[in-house]
N, C-alpha and C positions, 0 to 999 in steps of 0.2 A: 504492501499499500505505499502510496506516495504521501510522505510527511509534507503537512503544510505548516509554513511559515509567516507568521505576522510580525508586525513590529509594536504589538500594544505592550502595555505596563503589565505587571504581575496583577494589579488592581482589577485591569479590564479584561484580563484573560480568565480570572476564575471569579468575575462580579456577581455572579449567581452561586456561587459555593464557597459562602462563609467569611466574607468579607464584611465585617462589622462597621467599618469605617472607611472611607476614601475620601481624598480632595487632590488638588494638585500638587498638593507638596507631600500628603502621607498616605499610606493606607495601613489599617489595623487587620489580620486577618487570623480567624479562630480556627478553621478547618478547610480542608482540601481532601473531601471524600471521595473525588472522582480521578483523581491523579494519574491513576494507571490504567484506566477504562481503554484508551484510545492512542495510537502513536500521534505525536505531536512535535512542533519545535516551533518555539517561541523567544524572540530576543527581548529579554529584561532589562527595562531601562532604569533600574533602582536598586539602592542598597538597602541588601536583606540581612535581617537577624532574625533567625527562627530557632527558639528553643524547641527541643524535644522534650516533651514529659512523660510520654509513656509509648511503647510500640516501637516501631522501626521503620526508616525509610530510607531507599535507595535514588540518590540525587545524581541526576546527570548533567554537568555544568561543562559547556564548552568540549564535550566528549570526553571529559572526566566523570568516574563514577564515585560518590562517595556514599558512603554509609551512616547512618548518624540513628541513636537511640537513646532511651533515657537520660537525663542530664548533659547531652550533648549539643551545643551552640554551633549551628551552621551561619557562616559570614559569607556574604559576597559583593563585590563591587557592581556598579552599574555597568550596562553594555555587554551582559553573558547570554549564553544561547541557553535554554533550559528545554530537555528534550527527554520523552518517553521515562519518567521519573514512577517510582513505584512507592505505596505505602502500605502497612499492616493496617488490617481492619479496625484493630484497637488504638491506633496511632492518636495522641492528643500532643497539641502544640500549642505556641505562641509565636505570632510573626509581627514584626514591624518592618514596612518597607518604607524608605525616604527617597524622593526624588533627586537627581544630582543638583539641581538649582537650588533645592533646601539646603541639602547639604553644603553647598558654596556659601550659602548665607551664613549659616551657624559657623563653619571651620575654615580657617585660613591654612595655607599649605605652612608647615612648619616640620621640622627634623623630627619630633616625635610622633606626629600624626601621619609622616612618612612612614615610621619603623614600623607603626602599627601596621598599615596599608601593605608596605612588603610583606610583612609576617601572614598576615592572612591572606593573600595572593597564594602564598606558598603551603600554607595551613588552613583552610576554611572551616575545619571541623575543630571546635573547642572543646574539651570535657570540662564540665564546671563541678565545683563543691557544691555539698547540699544547701550552704548558707548564700552561694552565689546565684544559685536556682530561684531561692527565696528571694534574694532582691531584684532579679531581673522581674519574675514574678509580680512585685511589690508597684515597681515602675509602669509596668504593662499595664497591670489593672487600675493605678490611678489616672495613667493617659488614656485608658481606654474609657472610664466613667467621665474624663471632662470631655471627651470628644463627642461622645454618644450622649449627654445629657442636655441639660437645658442649655441654649447658648447664653452666654454672659459677657460683659464688656471685655475684659481681658483675657479673654479664653485664648487667644493665638498668644499671648505674652507667655500665659501660665505653661501653654503646650511647649513652645521655645524653650521654657527654662527647664521643665521636666527634661527633655530630650538632651539639653545641655549637661544635664547630671548624670544621666544615664551616659553619655558619652565619657564622661569624668569616671565613673565606676566600673566602665569597659577599659578603659586603660589601666586602672590600678589593677584589674583582675589578670591583665597579660603581665604586670609588674609583677605581681604575688607569684606567678605562677611560672615564672621565671622566662615568659615567652618572647620577650623583647630583648634578646640576645644581642649585642654589639654586631651592627654590619658593617663590614669591610668596604665603605664608599669609595667608588672611583673619583678619579681628581675631577671629572665632570660634573659627579654627584655633590662632591664637597663646593664646587663653584655655585652650583646650584643653590645649595643651603645659604651659602654667603650672600648670595642674591637677595633670597627671601629674607635673611635678617637683616641686612640693610634695609630693604623694604618695609619690613615690619618697624624698625626703629626711626623711619624718617618720618619728619612733619615739617610742614606741608609735603605732601609726596610728588617728585616730577612724576610727570606721565611719559617723560622720553626713557624709551630703550637705551638710547646712547649715553643719558645721564647714569645710570648704574652701570653700564659696562666700562667707564670711563674710570669710575670708583673702583672697578675689578680690575682695572689694567688688561680688558680685553676688549674685542671689537665686537658692535651690536649684532653683527651676523653669528658670531659664537656663543654669544648670551643667548639668543634667540633658537639655535641649534640645540643648545643642552637642555633648555628649558623645556622644548618640545621632546626632546629624547628621554628627558628623564621622569616628568611629568604627563607629557601627552599635552599640555598646554603651551600656547605661545609665552614670550615673556610679556608683549601687550595685554594677553587674556590676565596674568596672573597681577600684573601692574593693576590693570582695572578692578580686579576683585579687592584688591586692597584699599583702591582708592573710594570705591563705592561704600565701604564700612564707615571711612571717614566723613563722606557726604553726608550718609544717613545719622552719624552720631553728630555732627553738625547741625543738622535741619531739626533736630531734636531739642536743640537750646532755643529757648525763647528769647534769651538776651541778645541774639544777634538777628540782624536782617538778612533777610536771602543775599542783600549785595554784599554785606560785610562777610557771609561763609564763603560767597564767591573769591573774596579777595585772599580772606585766610588761608584757603586751599589753593591758593595760585592760578585761578583759573583767569585768562587774559580780560575776559569781560563778562557781563551778566547774560548775556545771547547764547555765548559758548555754553556758560553753565548750565544755562536752561537745557539747552541742548543736550549735553552730556547725561542730565540727571533723565531727563525724558528717555533717553536710549537705554538708561540699565536700570532704572527703576519704573518704567512705563509711564511717568506721570511728571506735571511740571514742578519745579520746588516748591511754588506755592500749593498745588493739590496735595503733594505729598506731604508737606508739613501741615495742614488743615486735615488730612486723614489720622496724621498720628495725635492731632488734638482731640478728634471725635472720639478718638479709641482710649483716650486718656480722661 
């Protein structure tokens, strides 16, 4: 039988089979009862954290088969191919899916997050201790109740905070289990992290690749090449990710006018700043600020 491949997200693929909550940022999935009923091939464009509580499953990701059972946490990054996976009839699990865009909003590239990503790609199945399983379930249940309950004023902010806390707990789990063994970085990787550290510590941040390349004593072309090779993102994309964080922070300040914010962040003029914010935040600086006011 010819396998059908789609480009849907995990929540769309199983929209009728256990998705408790789903929006453009995340999905909460409690069950996938018919995972093994038919052949399929689907591209999953989401970060997945799936904790098995009972039973067993065989999950095929990018052609590699991974077996999980009780107290195993399965993790994978976006843009993987999920196909022909199976699960036992008695399987119970908790699953959180996050969109790549949402991950970018919450986390910036750093050496610690890169260490975690590298480890997960090599070891997608992590066995948790009972207390770690309990902690995961506590976060999951609280997140689930906040998303499926009656909408309230600061629902998004609470959700963001819970997921941030969950990520800190996850990194601590890796540290406690000794899973973040030092990785021998290549010279290109070390330059990449020097770039991100320089970017993180700069304020206001230059939006020029050449500025950072000059500080690192390399050419802009080489900096762009190592960024793409190491992270999959161009130097400009990474710079904009950090700059957007500063824009959001400054627009939330009520003691500064939009023109003052543009000047502080070293934009050449108000018009350019407006176009930049519109492009990366989807609304004008004024609209974005008004949206923040309404939420507060």
